[in-house]
Each structure stands twice: as C-alpha cells, then as structure tokens.
GUMI-402406 format. One line per field, with one value per residue (C-alpha): residue in one letter; x, y, z. Coordinates in pm, whole numbers. Layout:
residu: A|...;
px: X|...;
py: Y|...;
pz: Z|...;
***
This chain:
residu: M|R|N|W|H|D|G|Y|T|A|E|T|E|Y|T|Y|G|Y|Y|T|E|L|N|P|L|R|T|Q|L|L|L|L|S|W|G|I|Q|P|P|K|V|G|T|A|C|E|L|G|F|G|Q|G|M|S|V|N|I|H|A|A|A|G|T|T|R|W|Y|G|T|D|F|S|P|A|Q|T|A|F|A|Q|E|L|A|Q|V|S|G|N|G|A|V|L|S|D|D|S|F|Q|Q|F|C|A|R|T|D|L|P|D|F|D|F|I|A|Q|H|G|I|W|S|W|I|S|P|E|N|Q|A|C|I|V|D|F|L|A|R|K|L|K|P|G|G|V|L|Y|I|S|Y|N|T|Q|A|G|W|A|A|M|A|P|I|R|D|L|M|E|Q|H|S|R|V|L|S|A|P|G|Q|D|L|L|S|R|V|G|S|A|L|S|F|V|K|G|M|L|E|T|K|P|R|Y|L|Q|V|N|P|S|I|A|V|R|M|Q|Q|I|G|E|M|D|A|N|Y|V|A|H|E|F|F|N|H|Y|W|Q|P|A|S|F|A|V|I|D|P|V|L|R|A|A|K|L|E|F|A|G|S|A|A|Y|V|D|H|V|L|P|L|N|L|T|P|E|Q|L|D|F|L|V|R|I|P|D|A|S|F|R|E|T|T|G|D|F|M|L|N|R|Q|F|R|Q|D|Y|W|V|K|G|G|R|R|L|N|A|H|E|Q|G|T|A|L|R|A|L|R|F|M|L|V|A|S|R|E|Q|I|S|M|K|A|S|G|A|L|G|E|A|D|L|D|P|L|A|Y|G|A|L|L|D|V|F|G|D|Y|E|P|H|S|I|G|G|L|E|G|D|L|R|G|N|G|I|D|L|G|A|L|L|Q|M|I|L|V|L|C|H|K|S|C|I|V|Q|V|Q|E|D|A|A|I|A|L|A|R|P|A|T|A|R|L|N|R|H|L|L|Q|K|A|L|G|R|T|D|L|A|A|L|A|S|P|V|T|G|G|G|I|G|V|L|H|L|Q|Q|L|F|L|L|A|R|Q|E|G|Q|Q|T|A|Q|A|W|A|A|F|A|W|P|V|L|R|R|L|Q|Q|A|M|V|R|D|G|I|L|L|S|G|E|D|E|N|L|A|E|I|T|I|H|A|R|S|F|G|V|G|V|L|P|I|L|L|A|L|G|V|A|E|E|A|V|P|N|C|P|D|G|A|P|C|E|A;
px: 202|282|543|415|502|315|560|619|972|1042|1422|1474|1294|1053|1119|983|777|474|188|-48|-310|-400|-513|-897|-918|-753|-1051|-1288|-1172|-1160|-1486|-1672|-1524|-1673|-2010|-1984|-2065|-1751|-1809|-1747|-1454|-1471|-1304|-1034|-814|-480|-404|-28|94|466|663|347|451|133|-111|44|67|-296|-410|-226|-313|-684|-987|-1024|-975|-731|-688|-440|-220|116|253|600|636|944|758|453|670|800|447|314|597|486|123|210|436|184|-122|-306|-527|-427|-492|-214|-134|94|-192|-184|-452|-652|-627|-707|-997|-1155|-1147|-1482|-1369|-1325|-1573|-1711|-1497|-1559|-1222|-997|-654|-406|-98|137|-20|-244|19|248|20|-127|-465|-592|-501|-657|-982|-965|-932|-1223|-1444|-1330|-1424|-1768|-1831|-1651|-1657|-1964|-2216|-2079|-1730|-1413|-1139|-792|-605|-280|-127|117|-45|-4|39|347|511|450|806|966|769|989|1303|1150|1078|1433|1577|1354|1442|1814|1788|1640|1840|2189|2254|2512|2371|2317|2348|2134|1853|2026|2329|2099|1936|2276|2379|2057|2095|2453|2343|2078|2322|2569|2301|2192|2553|2545|2279|2007|1728|1486|1667|1658|1280|1237|1506|1340|1454|1809|1683|1451|1733|1959|1687|1639|2012|2001|1712|1732|1821|1551|1288|1411|1390|1028|927|1075|1176|850|721|400|436|148|67|-299|-510|-798|-1032|-919|-952|-1289|-1511|-1328|-1406|-1753|-1829|-1777|-2031|-1761|-1772|-1471|-1468|-1144|-768|-619|-342|-424|-238|-465|-748|-558|-605|-403|-91|-127|-315|-304|-630|-625|-590|-867|-1098|-1022|-1092|-1418|-1562|-1524|-1867|-1761|-1601|-1390|-1254|-1185|-972|-778|-716|-607|-334|-189|-201|6|213|101|303|113|-252|-369|-747|-1042|-1346|-1677|-1935|-2270|-2156|-2439|-2447|-2487|-2694|-2524|-2628|-2509|-2182|-2109|-2193|-1970|-1680|-1691|-1655|-1321|-1017|-660|-338|-1|286|560|766|572|889|1007|688|741|475|513|348|461|257|290|338|619|615|340|326|70|-113|101|-181|-441|-206|-25|-353|-444|-101|-116|-431|-266|47|-59|-15|-362|-646|-874|-1203|-1278|-1583|-1366|-1113|-1395|-1501|-1144|-1077|-1412|-1260|-1002|-1268|-1200|-1516|-1557|-1463|-1142|-1059|-1098|-860|-605|-636|-580|-268|-130|-209|-26|272|258|219|-108|-274|-624|-689|-920|-1175|-1051|-1198|-1016|-691|-720|-790|-494|-226|-125|-80|108|338|422|476|692|911|969|1052|1287|1475|1520|1685|1985|2058|1906|1823|1536|1230|1136|788|632|266|58|-259|-362|-366|-458|-158|215|453|790|1075|1436|1673|1882|1566|1459|1787|1720|1374|1523|1786|1510|1309|1615|1645|1886|1774|2004|2108|2464|2346|2129|2427|2653|2391|2349|2712|2818|2508|2588|2950|2846|2614|2901|2712|2859|2733|2757|2823|2810|2822|3137|3138|3276|3532|3650|3456|3471|3339|3060|2959|2953|2734|2500|2466|2357|2092|1987|1937|1733|1531|1458|1335|1157|1065|1014|721|541|606|477|162|114|157|463|704|619|531|739|1046|1276|1417|1779|1968|1864|1498|1426|1317|1617|1655|1724;
py: -2271|-1956|-1708|-1380|-1175|-1413|-1387|-1012|-875|-824|-827|-463|-136|19|374|682|823|1048|988|1277|1056|929|1278|1266|1636|1559|1348|1645|1812|1488|1342|1667|1702|1357|1466|1250|1376|1347|1209|1416|1215|1172|830|686|378|300|-67|-125|220|139|374|573|908|953|832|1053|1362|1325|1255|1563|1799|1719|1660|1293|1012|766|395|162|-142|-255|-606|-485|-416|-197|19|33|145|438|526|508|735|1002|961|996|1299|1487|1380|1327|1048|789|430|221|-149|-421|-662|-876|-792|-1094|-994|-628|-695|-929|-676|-581|-253|-60|202|212|427|712|662|355|368|102|226|-25|-323|-515|-648|-771|-975|-1323|-1404|-1485|-1136|-980|-1165|-1054|-689|-712|-854|-570|-313|-468|-457|-146|117|335|399|695|619|624|366|462|167|145|-157|-266|-284|-578|-374|-189|-483|-767|-774|-721|-983|-1283|-1086|-1003|-1371|-1457|-1209|-1332|-1694|-1610|-1455|-1781|-2040|-1904|-1668|-1769|-1917|-1646|-1364|-1064|-944|-636|-845|-1096|-810|-687|-1036|-1088|-755|-841|-1179|-1026|-762|-1034|-1230|-926|-861|-1194|-1044|-1306|-1322|-1214|-878|-851|-894|-672|-399|-181|-432|-291|57|-75|-270|33|235|-35|-40|331|300|284|-75|-96|13|-244|-517|-434|-371|-677|-943|-1039|-1390|-1244|-1002|-1000|-708|-705|-558|-327|-591|-831|-577|-440|-744|-810|-463|-457|-763|-535|-286|-48|145|288|668|761|790|961|1106|1460|1421|1138|1390|1622|1403|1605|1545|1168|1057|1146|1240|899|720|927|855|483|475|670|420|136|102|-101|123|-153|-267|97|141|-176|-69|275|116|-30|312|454|143|214|47|163|252|491|491|614|389|481|274|391|744|992|1160|1538|1744|2028|2294|2090|2007|2366|2502|2249|2298|2676|2646|2459|2667|2650|2839|2877|2674|2747|3054|3244|3333|2973|2820|2716|2740|2369|2053|1693|1382|1050|1232|1447|1821|2050|2430|2607|2919|3192|3448|3228|3062|3389|3557|3272|3268|3647|3601|3324|3536|3665|3313|3332|3080|3143|2966|2838|3065|3365|3272|3236|3593|3727|3568|3635|3915|3671|3450|3158|2965|2708|2411|2574|2687|2333|2201|2468|2387|2016|2104|2326|2059|1806|2043|2078|2455|2477|2269|2250|2429|2305|2510|2777|2596|2276|2472|2620|2281|2119|2376|2245|1883|1975|2204|1923|1670|1905|1999|1629|1556|1856|1728|1398|1591|1630|1259|1142|1263|1038|1218|1450|1580|1801|1852|2149|2241|2444|2153|1878|1686|1683|1917|1808|1985|1901|1798|2115|2325|2133|2232|2596|2568|2409|2683|2941|2771|2787|3162|3192|3481|3523|3315|3309|3177|2911|2796|2790|2575|2335|2271|2078|1861|1780|1708|1472|1292|1273|1500|1777|2031|1996|2287|2242|1866|1882|1764|2039|1936|2238|2400|2747|2628|2430|2718|2958|2723|2654|3029|3075|2808|2968|3308|3150|2959|3277|3461|3191|2899|3031|3262|2963|2742|3020|3051|2673|2672|2447|2713|2884|3252|3397|3589|3717|4068|4160|4321|4669|4568|4558|4240|4063|4003|3651;
pz: 527|329|443|582|275|38|-252|-230|-192|180|203|117|188|-54|-170|10|-276|-261|-507|-572|-742|-394|-285|-269|-358|-690|-800|-809|-1131|-1327|-1198|-1258|-1605|-1676|-1535|-1221|-871|-653|-304|7|141|518|537|313|298|135|73|66|177|148|373|442|296|92|354|625|408|303|658|785|499|468|687|588|840|685|745|583|595|464|508|617|992|930|680|907|1199|995|881|1239|1353|1105|1212|1579|1533|1319|1517|1189|1322|1061|1171|1018|1060|927|862|552|298|408|776|710|476|731|1015|1166|1323|996|872|522|294|52|-115|-142|-304|-408|-590|-749|-575|-813|-1056|-779|-551|-564|-722|-372|-250|-559|-487|-124|-229|-475|-199|29|-236|-278|97|221|-57|-9|-287|-480|-352|-561|-614|-734|-882|-1078|-1245|-1515|-1857|-2090|-2409|-2284|-2107|-2356|-2490|-2149|-1955|-2055|-1962|-1623|-1566|-1666|-1415|-1134|-1212|-1219|-873|-742|-936|-999|-709|-452|-130|129|-122|-25|-254|-393|-485|-656|-846|-962|-1071|-1265|-1442|-1534|-1664|-1891|-2011|-2105|-2283|-2486|-2588|-2773|-3006|-2944|-3199|-2926|-2916|-3294|-3293|-2983|-3012|-2747|-2482|-2492|-2408|-2138|-1971|-1979|-1806|-1542|-1476|-1394|-1147|-769|-674|-405|-656|-910|-647|-563|-923|-1097|-843|-676|-721|-866|-1157|-1400|-1634|-1727|-2004|-1920|-2062|-1785|-1501|-1613|-1538|-1210|-1075|-1226|-1016|-714|-861|-981|-1306|-1487|-1461|-1638|-1619|-1314|-1534|-1643|-1972|-2082|-2112|-2343|-2648|-2903|-2691|-2718|-3027|-3395|-3572|-3744|-3411|-3253|-3544|-3517|-3143|-3149|-3395|-3136|-2972|-2666|-2399|-2242|-2575|-2666|-2353|-2427|-2786|-2670|-2459|-2779|-2943|-2658|-2584|-2228|-1954|-1646|-1595|-1323|-1306|-1103|-1068|-903|-722|-849|-931|-981|-1321|-1315|-1553|-1741|-1487|-1188|-1360|-1459|-1114|-938|-1181|-1149|-770|-788|-697|-827|-771|-940|-792|-1043|-1122|-1388|-1578|-1605|-1743|-2103|-2368|-2446|-2314|-2353|-2424|-2602|-2935|-2798|-2736|-2855|-2860|-2642|-2752|-2593|-2593|-2426|-2177|-2116|-2023|-1787|-1621|-1578|-1368|-1168|-1120|-776|-630|-481|-522|-821|-890|-1237|-1237|-1153|-1419|-1672|-1599|-1606|-1946|-2112|-2317|-2455|-2610|-2375|-2284|-2006|-2225|-2346|-1993|-1858|-2122|-2031|-1661|-1735|-1933|-1655|-1393|-1613|-1629|-1245|-1285|-1091|-820|-682|-354|-81|111|354|655|562|514|863|1020|844|928|1275|1160|842|1039|1283|1004|799|1096|1158|794|779|1081|899|612|841|805|476|126|15|161|-124|-34|233|324|210|400|96|-151|94|-36|-91|-268|-402|-220|-304|-25|-52|-36|275|437|351|508|819|846|816|1090|1313|1266|974|759|459|161|292|628|463|258|563|739|447|352|670|633|271|357|637|393|140|-98|-312|-561|-938|-1175|-1552|-1505|-1291|-928|-704|-444|-244|41|-111|-447|-283|-55|-348|-552|-259|-202|-564|-513|-183|-346|-623|-362|-168|-475|-677|-450|-98|-189|-343|-40|183|-26|-3|376|346|474|798|781|1064|945|1223|1214|1162|1449|1329|1359|984|802|658|286|158;
***
C-alpha cells in the first residue's frame, strides 16, 4: 500500500507564493493575440494549490467559482481558512489527485490550472490528470500547465538525483527533512570542491548549486527532494495532452512573445524554417536553455477572423501599476537588457499616467499621431506587462462584485502580517488577481486601516511589529540596530509608500478608500 503523499515531499510546508499565470483574466490578451477565442470562465479548478494563496485570491477577486485539491491536510486547512474568511465560495479539499479526479460532484471547467505539479508526481498521477482533462475541461476551455524542461535541467538532473539519494541513504536516523536537505547540499558542495571531471565538463553546476544554497530551505525541499522529479521536453508533453483533445496555444510568459528580447536573428531564422510546430518548440527550448515551461493549452479553441480578433483585442483594458518616474526604458530577456524607444513608450506611459483603465482601442486612438498601429501597440503592451508596469483590468460589474470578498481577504491577510512575513500578495478586485505587497507596506496598510494617518504614525506602528519578529531595517547594506535609526528609516519608507505606492493600491482596490480627518477636520497628509 502506498503512503498518502505518493512520493511527494510532505514533511515540510510549501511556500506561500502567488502565481499570476493562474488568473483566468490573464489568458485573454495572449489568446486573442494568437487569434483564439478566450472562454468566458465561470468555473475553474486548481490541481495542487499548495497553501491556497492563488486559488483564494482568484476566487475572491473574480466572478469565477473555484474548485481545487491539495494532498496536504495542513495546507488545505490554511486554504480553507482563507476561503471561509473571505466568503469567496472556493470549494477546496485534501483529496489525492486520484480521489479528486474520480469525484462525481464536480462541474465541468472552463479553466484548469496546475502550477509546478507535473514534473514532481508519479506517472500514475499524470495519467489520472490527463484523463480528468479529457473528461472535465469544457470545449473551448483552457489549461495552464508548468513543468521543468529537459533542455535546461539536463546537466543538473544527475546532481539532483545524487542529493535525493543522499537524503535517503546517508542521513542520520530520525533526522528531519530540512536537516537532510542541508546535509545533502553540504555533501555536493564538498564533492564539487574536489574538482570532479563532471564539474569540468558542466561548469554551470557550480553556479546552480550556489543559487540553490541561497534559496528558501522549504522551497528546496519541495523542488529537489521528491521521489519523482522528471524534467520533460515539449515533444514528450505534446502527444500526452493531445490525447486529451488539447492543442498548444502558446507560452503563458509575456516575455516569450517579445522575440527580439530572447532570440538572435540567426536563431529566429533557424526556428521559422522548422515545419513541425512541436519540434520547433522543443528546439526553441535549447536556444533559450529553458528550465521551466509555463504554457496555455486549449480544448478545441475557436479561431477568430481578423475583424473578430481586432474587435475583441481593442475592448481589453489595462492600467498602470508602477510609479511613472521609476519605469526604466529597458526590458530584460534571455539576451539580456534591451533599450526601449523612449518616444513611443513615453507617449504610451503618459496616457497611462492617470492610473485609470484604458482600452487598447482607446490607446490606439490616443497614439495614432505617434505612428503606432495596433500591432506595435500590442507588442508594447506585452513588454509593459512583462515589466509588471501595467495589468489587465476586468469589467466594472465584476470589479463591483469582487470588492467585498477582496476586502475581507485582505483584512485577514494584513492581520497575519503582525505575526509573519511570508504572505507577500493581496487581492485586487480591479485585476481579478493578486498584487505583490511587501511586508512593511502591509504594516503601513494595517496602520492606516486602524486610523493612523501620517508616515510617522505608520512607522511607529510598524517598528514594534518588526522588533517582535526579530526584523530590522537595512541602509546601504548595513543592518540597523538602534530604535531611533530604525524608526527614521521606516519613516522614510512610509513617506515613499504614501506618495508612490498607496495611490496605486487605492486605484487597484487593494487599499481601502476611507481616509480619516485630522483633529482640525482637514484630511491628513501622509
């Protein structure tokens, strides 16, 4: 009889990350840019939701009814707590994949997501999920799937196996998982210091191991110490998902669709001459040395004609979510940094500078005098989405419906910031998804909710919390120790937050609008 976790790491908690690729709204720009009709997502499912941050944020911030499962009862309990507090209607269980996929009480789904699951589960569970997709994903529905890619992990795979074997064979009896992880990392480090020929042939391993050593230990445990760990090429995944009537739509990563950031002209020319689409994707992973694929697949997606595509694209709305003054005219990809056209991007950012939603059609009209057509505008929007400068905005009716649940969820998460630092996202009814908010900024928001109205008051609220959590501020790379120094530094951050961040969080519906008056009756300045 198999154990309940079926070879997956269960001795330590998974991290509390939020993953924007799981937001159904996010699929619209990419699917439409590929000429595919996006589904209207009424029901969605996340397989392996971890701590449940993503599934709860999306259930609270959108109008979609979410279902999901995660094998860990502790993680499911946390996820169910968030669902109950927010009242977002998410139906979450700790069923195994085989139990969940066999349930008869589930609806058919418009969107199914599995982030960081495929490469770390057994072949039996993979087959179970494929059968589930064939039966439960609606025609026209979308799958989001991510997995480790063979091209980028080929040299590291034997080292991963060595670490996992060390944790089983040479660890002391009764040693906990994180200690076993530390011992395995130390063992590999010692081996590499002997200059083995494997390192000479694969010099990148030293850099990769250094990076792993700097990662969160819980993440390392879940990433590298499962029994099953199998990177796959696109050519292997393609026929498996096609058997479930799915077709590859494209990468869920915005940057992958800005080709000059990733591929040289010679590489592009080489790839376009490959007639088979699946083989072209596999070859492209070698060009990029890709480690992790994030893809959207569709089940019988309807192809749009040019008029339908243009009409639907022009209706999409976006808004600025970064300080206009701090946005650089550079973008990064696999080839490094590239300069952006300051005139074209400057004109676009000037329009976005009011922090209001703008449709692509409206932007097209605003920029017509700058010689920017729809194709060029789409490329610029993809670049700004990749840089996290703009986000897509959902319909006004959906925003209004989402506000109560996101407010409840955010208040609950902000209260948790009093005792922990690892919940780094809040829900936005405007985007239908999550927005990254640093722990210190969460404390400022909480102080503001409790009636504190100035930067000095926010800092005075935050400092005892940080001290209790054994946190301190850093200035110029130096850890501050005294209370006065820390308060002064926190106050600087609070003033910056009030001027540059708070207006954006208000526009996104993450911060609550009410601002109390000062004793003299006038609105207080931050």
